[in-house]
N, C-alpha and C positions, 0 to 999 in steps of 0.2 A: 076201280078196285081189282077187277079181273086182270087188267093190264099190269098193275103194280105187282100182283101176286105172280103173274107170269114172268116179270123181270126178276123177281126174287128167286123163283125156281131156276130160271136160266142162269143167274149169277152163281147160285150154289152148285148147279150141275157142272158148269164150266170150271169153277175153282177146284172141284173134286177131280174131274177127269183130266184137267190140264190140256185140253185140246187147243185152247187159245191161252196166250199169256195172261196172267192175272191183271196187269195194268191195261192191256188191250180190252179185256172184258169190262173193266170198270169204265173205260172211256166210251165203249160202245153203249153201255147202260145209260150214261149221262147224256149222250147224244139222242138216244131214243126218248128219254124223258123230255128233252127239249123239243123234239119233232112232234111228239104227241100232246104237248101242252099240259103234262101232268103238274108242272109248276111253271110260273111265268118265265118266258124266255130270258128276261133280263136277270133272272136269279139262277139259271141253270149252272153257270160256272162260278158261282159265288163261293163254292167250296174251296177253290184255289186261293181265294183271298180271306178265307176264314181264319180266325184266331188259332184254331187247332193246327192247321197246315203250316202257317208261318212259325208257330212255336216249335213244331217238330223240326223244321229246317234249321232254325237257330240252334236247337239243342244238338243236332247232328254236327253242326259246325263247331260248337264249343267242345263236344266230345273229341273231335279230331284235334283241336287245339291242345287239349289236355294230354293227348297221346303224343303229339309232336313235341311238347315241352318236356316229356320224359316222366310224366306222373306215373305211368304204368311201370316203368323201370324201377322207380322208387318203391312202388307197391310190391314188386317181386322181392326186393331187398328187405322190406318190412316184414313180409310174410315169412321169409327165411329166418329172420331173427326171432320172430314170435314162435315159429313151429319147432325150431331147434332140431330139425331132421326127423321128428317122430311122426309116424303116419297118421295116427288119430288126431294129433294136434294140427298137423299140416292141413288135413281136410277141413277141420273146423275154422282155421284161420282163413283159408281160401274162400270158404263159403261165407264167412262173416264179411270179409272185405268185398267180395262180389255183391253181397246183399246191400252193402253200404253204397257202392257205385250204382247199383241197379235203381236206386231211388232218384238218380239224377242223369243217367245215361240210358238211351234207348236200348232195349234188350238185344237186338241183333248186332248193333254196333259194339255193345259191351262184350258179347260173345266173341266177336272178331278180335277184340283187344285182349281178352283174358285167355284165349286158347294158347297163344305163344307164351304168356306168362306161366300158365299152368304146366305147359310142356317143359319149360325151363326148370321149374321147381321139381318136376318129376325126374328130370335127368340128374339134377344135382343131389337129390336125396335118395334116388333108387326106388321111390314109391311108384307102383304101377300106375300108369296114366289112366287106366280104366276105372281106378278107384277115385279119381279126382274129377274127370271131365263131366260125367253125367250128373253127379251131385252139384257141381258148379253151375251147370246149365239149368237144372231144376231150381236152384236157389235164385237165379236171375229172375225166374218167373214168379216165385213166391214173394219176392221182395219188390217187384216192379210196381206194386200197388201202394207203395209207401207215400208217394206224392203224386200230384197231377203233372209232374214235369216230364217223366220219361216214358209213361205208358200211353200209347196212342189211343186205346179205347177210353181212358180217363180224360185225355185231352179233348177228344171228340165229344165227350159226354155233355159239356156245357152248351155246345152248339145244338145238340139234339134236344136238350131241355128248353132252349130258347124257341126252337121250332114247335115243341109240344105245347108250350105256354100259349103260343099264338093260335092253337087249335083246340084249347080246352073248352068244355061247354060253359055257357053263361053261369056265373056265380061260383064257379070252381076256383079254388085258391091256386095261384100260380106256384110253380115249383122253383124254389130258390136255387141259384147257381152254387156250385161247389167252390170253395177256396183252395188255395195251393196245398194246404195241409189238412183239409177236411177228412181225407181218407187215411191219414197217418196212423191212428190207433189200429185200424184193420190191417194195414200194411205191416206194421211192426209185429203184430201177433202172427201173421202169416210168415214173415221172415224168420222169426224165432222158431216157429214150428218146423220150417224147412231145415234150418241148421241143426236143431235137436234131432229131427228125424234121421238125418244121415249120420249124425254122431253116434246114434244108438244102433242103426241097422245097416250101415254101409257094408260091413264084412259079411252079413247074411244075404243082402240083396245083390251085391256085386262081388262074387267070389273071385279070388285071384286065379288067373288062368296060367297053365304051364307055358304057353307060347306068348306070354305077355309082351306086348309091344311098347317100347318106351321111346319117346322122342328125346333126342339128345342134342348137345351142342356140337358145333363143327369139329371140335377136337376129338370127339368120340364117334364120328360118323362112320369110319371104316368098318369097325366090327358090327355096328348096328345095321347098316345097310346090307352088309354081307349076310347077316343072320336073318334079316326080315325079308329081303327082296332077292337074295341071291346075286347081288351086285358085288362081285369079288374082284380082287386083283390090285394092281398098282398102276400108277400113271407112268407113261414112257413116251419118248419121242421116236417117231419113225421118219427117216429121211428118204424120200423117193429118189431112186437112182435113174439114170438114163435108160437102163435095161429093164426097169420095172414095168410089168404089164398094167400097173395102176395109172401110168401116164395117159392122160386123155380121158380117163374115166371120171364120172361125177361121184360126189360123196355118197349119194343114194345108191349108186351101182356098187360101190365098194362095200357098203354096209350089207348088201345082199350076198356077198361072197361067203363061202363056208369058212367058219372059224374066225370071221372078222371081229376085232375088238370094238368097243364103243369109241367112236370118234368124237372127241369133245372140243377140239380146237384145230386150227390150221394156220400155217404161215406160208405165204407165197410171196417171194421177193421181200420187200420191207413191210408188207401188210400182214398183220396177225389179227385173228378174231376168234372169239369164243363161239361155239355152236354153229359151225358152218352149215349153210342151207344145203338141201339135198341136191340142188342143181349146180353147186359150185364144182368147177373142173380142177382136177389135180394135174400139176405139171412137174417137169423135172426140177428137183431141188425143193419141192414143197415139203414142209415139215408137218407131220400129223401128231397131235396130242391125243393119245389113246389111253383107254382104261381096260384092263383085263388081267387074268392070271399071267405070271411071268412066262411060263412055258408056252402058253397059247400065243402070247404076243410074239415070242421068239420064233415059233413055228410059222406064224402068219408072215412075219418079216422075211424068213428064209424062202417061203414059197413065192412071195411077191417081190423078191430081190430088193428089199429095203434095208437100210442101216438102222440098227437099234441103239438108242441111248437111254439107259434107265434113269439118267439124271436129266431134269428139265433145264437144258441150257438155253435154248432159244425161246421157249414158251414159259419159262419159269415165272416171269412177271404176271402172266395171265393166270397161272395156277397158284399164285400166292394165297394161302389160306385166309389172309386178311382181305383179299379182294374177290375170291371166288370159291366155290365148293358145291357139295351136294346138299340138297335141302328137300323138305316136304312141304306141300301146300294142299289145301282143301278147296274144293269147288263150293262156294256158298250159293244159297238159293237165288240171289240177285245177279249171279255171274252171266256175262254175255257169252261165255264159253259153253253154256248148257246146250245139249243136243247137237253139238258140233264134234266132228272127229278130230283127233289130235293132228292128223295130216292137214285138215282144212284150216286149222288155226295158224299154221306156219310160224310157230313160236321161234324157231331157229332164225328164220329170215327177218321177222319183225322185231324180235326182242333180244336175240342172241341167247336163247334158253333151250337146252336139250331136255326132252322128256325121256327118262330112263325106264320108268315103270309106272303103271297105274294100278291102284288097289281099290277093289270094290267088295266090301264085306270080307270074306275069307279068300277071295280069289285075287291073285296077282297076275296082271298082264305084262309080259315082257317081250313077247313076239308079236310082230305085225301091229305095233302100237299105232301106226298111222290110221288104222281102220277103227280104233276104239272110240265110240261115241261117249262123251262125258255126261255124267249125271250129278245131281246134287249129292254132296257128301263124298264123292270120289277123292282119294288121296293120290297126288301126283308126286313122283320122285323126280327132281329136277337137278340139272347141273348148269350153273350160270355164274356170272359175276353177281356179287351182292347188289351192286348198283342197278343192274338190269332187273333183278328180282324185286327190288324195292319199287322200281318204276311201274312194273306191271301190277304189283299188289296195291298200289295207290288207286288204281281204277276199280278196286273192289271185285275184280274178276277172280282173284286167288286170295286165300288167307294163308299166309306162311306160318307154319306151326313149328318150324325149327328155329332155334335161337341163333340168329344171324346178326352180324354187325349192322347197325342202323346208321346210315350216312347223313340223314337229313334231320336228326334230332336237334332241338334247340333248347338245351338245358338252361341256357342263360335267360330264357323267357319264362321259366317255370312260375315265378312269382307273379308275373303279369297275367299268365293264363289262369292261375288260381284266383288272383284278385278280381279279374273281370268275371270269372265264373261266380264267385261269391257276391259280386255286385248285382249280377242278374237275379240271383236267388233272393237277395235282400230287397230289390225293387218289387219282385213278385210277392214277397211276404208282407212288406211294411208300407206299401203304397197301393193306390187304387188303379194302377196301370194294368192293362190287360196283360195276360201271360205272354202273348206274342211280342208286345213292345218290350217287356222286361227281358225276355230271352234274347231278342235281337240286339238289345243294348250291349249285352255281354259278348255276343258274336262280333258286332262291329268293333268293339273295343279290342278284341283279339286280332282282328284284321288290321286295324290302324297301328297297333303296337308291334306288328311283325311276328306275332306268334304263328300266324298262318298268312299266306298270300291268297289272292282271290282264286287263282287256279286250283289251289289245294282245297279251298272252301267249296268250290263247285264239285270237286271230286268226293268231298266228304258227304255230300247229300245223296242219299239213296233215292233216286228219282222214281223208281218203281213203287216204293212205299208211298211217296208223296202223291203220285197219280192215283193209286188205289184208294188212299184215304180221301183225297179231294173229290174223286168222282163218285164214291159210294155215299158221301154225305147227302147229296140230293135225293138218293133213294130213300133214306130215312125221312127226309122232308116230305116226299111224295106219299109215304105211308101215313103220315099225319094228315096232310091236306086232303087226301081222297077218302079218309075215314077207314082205310084198310086196317090200321092199328087198332081202332076201336072195334071193328068187326072181329078181328082175331081175338081180342080180349073177351068179347061176348062169347065166342066159341069156347074159349078156355073156361069161362065162368059157367057155361052150360054144362060142362062135364065135371067141374070142380067147384061149382058155386057154393056148395054147402061145406066145403072143406075149410080147415083152419088156415089162418094167414101163413103159418109155417109150411103147410103143404103147398099152398100157392107159390110161395117164394122158392121152395125147393124145386117145384116143377119148372119154374122159369129159369132157375139157375142150372138145372140139369139140361134143359133144352139148349141153353146158351153154350155150355161147355161141350155138348155133343156137336153143335154147329161149328164151334171153334176148332174141333179136331179135324174137320174136313174142309174148312174155308178160313179166310183170314179172321183174326179176332176183331179187327175193325168192322168187317162185314157183319159178323155175328152181333156186335154191339149195335150197329146201325139198324139192324132188323128187329132186335129184341127190346131195346130201350123204349121205343114208342108203345109197344105192346105192354110192357111192364108198367108204364105210367098209366095207361088206360085201365089195366086191371086194378091198380091201386086206387084210382079215382072211383071206379065202379063199386069197390068193396069197402071204401072208407079207410083204406090203408094209407101209409105215408109214401107218397110218390118218390121222395128222395131216397128212401130205404130200398124200394123196389128197383129203382134205376141203378143204384149203386151196386146192389147184389148182382145184377146182370153184367154191369161193366167189369166188376172184379172177377166174375166167373168166366169171362171171356179169356182170361189168362190161365185158367185151370186146364191146361192142355198137356197133360203128362202121359197120356196113354199110347200115343203113336209118335214116332220120330218125325213124321210129316206134319204134326200138329202145330209146330212153331219153327220159324227159321233158326232160332238159337239151338234147338234140339237137332235139326238136320245138320248143322255145322259141326257138332261134336260126334256124330255117328261114325264118320270115317276115321278120324284120329284115335277115337277110343275103341274102335272095332266092336261096336255094340250091335246086338241083334234086337229084333222086335221083342223077344222074350225078356231082355234086360229092361226095356222100357215098361213093359207090362208088370214085371215083377216089382219094380220100384214105383211105377206110376199109379197102379190101382189103389194101394193104400194111401198114397199121398193125395190123390184126387179126392178121396173120401174125407181125409183130414182137412184139406183146404176148404171143401164145401161146408163142413160143419162149423169150422172156425169163422168162415165168412158170414154165415147166417147169424151165428150167435153174436159176433162182434158188432155187426151192423144193427141188429135189433136192440142191443144194449145202447148203442149210440142214439137211436131214434125212438126209444120207448116213450 
């Protein structure tokens, strides 16, 4: 028990301090469990083969298939028609559609899909994006409890219940597993509460700012990027003459010169490329594609003995707006770019992408960008071909929030994608198949029909989430098998033993939501569900109700932007401060807590 409690404390501490990556922490914990024999060695890695993990993988693949088939594009069109450009109606429709998708698509994946959609709608209607993104992200979390399909804590719940049943005292009634829609009444009530809450209070909780930042389509980028980031001017071509001092210099050296414009492309001989690397050398006759104010570009060209052509004659194809342009992208929590400097990423050399600016909160970095270390929620201003941007975004290292042309959409597969998605839901609902088998049936159907290929399926899976989930499940098992959960339950009863069931449930729910603010909601669920079941058994309560209250409360993470990946992803694009989250999160946390307890107790009275 001491060892298990030590592992729990270590896990919480590491997830809060982030000294070690979350997936590495989880893997370390499961290895220690195996080395110390807390559970049999042949069961240590069973979490990877559990129904919960396989179902999550399949759902991620199907979510990517729906996006690839263009379902999200149709969603944007539908929202536009329903909202008719009115701010109050637009917010309600976005939140309602997001809540609907949240029942079947994992929250982090849904946030990545809906941020560009919301940005596109903001640009087309003129509604400030800060009025849309935070309510959208909060509604993802309020509606994610509608089914057992998309919410990782609910998917894990049945595995934890099976473990708890194996360790119940003799004569105790086993806890039944939850069905696909067992939690739907609770989820619908929470979803409706989220939509209504922001319909009534958005204007008061998220006041419009004077320096409101709006994400826009490529056709309006010039004025937007000039206004927001100070990236001003026009594109031009500079031809390097034989007398120019630039001959023999590298791109990086030229960029350090006083008054140098942004160098976005180069043509040497017959070879032209976007975003030339810093070590590429300039020769006689090289053509540079640059961006800057006209007078500054002319002055630089005169000083460096270059010929200026305001029209893109030789690089025109590279700068065609249908092929390339300026965009914005956000660093998500799962990105491999985290804690790396812009220079170390070598985006120009590896992908052909130039970083023009980095925004963190209210601060815009434009000078010495190579030394800027990236954090979750940072917004990057990029110049690249749309194809290169699409390729790097497929690895989930960047979430593009500007409306750009998508080259790999497969709209001809949309009915196949929707059909296999509905087939998976039907199998889960109307047959006795495990959720993992039902979901994987839909995923393999999309793969066989060409909605996705295998490489795209691998990229669709957030392996960090999979490792954290699979490795923390054995921690919950060890809490049961060693009696740690029962001991913690006794300690709770020692202080609250004479309290009413409502007080016990509220205490467990509050502990869970507080844990979820500082660690993963899966980790909070794994720790608290065994305790909740033990408390229910000891007090004669319904273990199903107690376990469900804990699992639902793990998604009640509205107080801090770091409380959930979906919230961290909207912080940068929406330019939100911690005060914005507290202003909207405190009342919504209380509302969700009250509705959760009332709805679940009505279901299990």
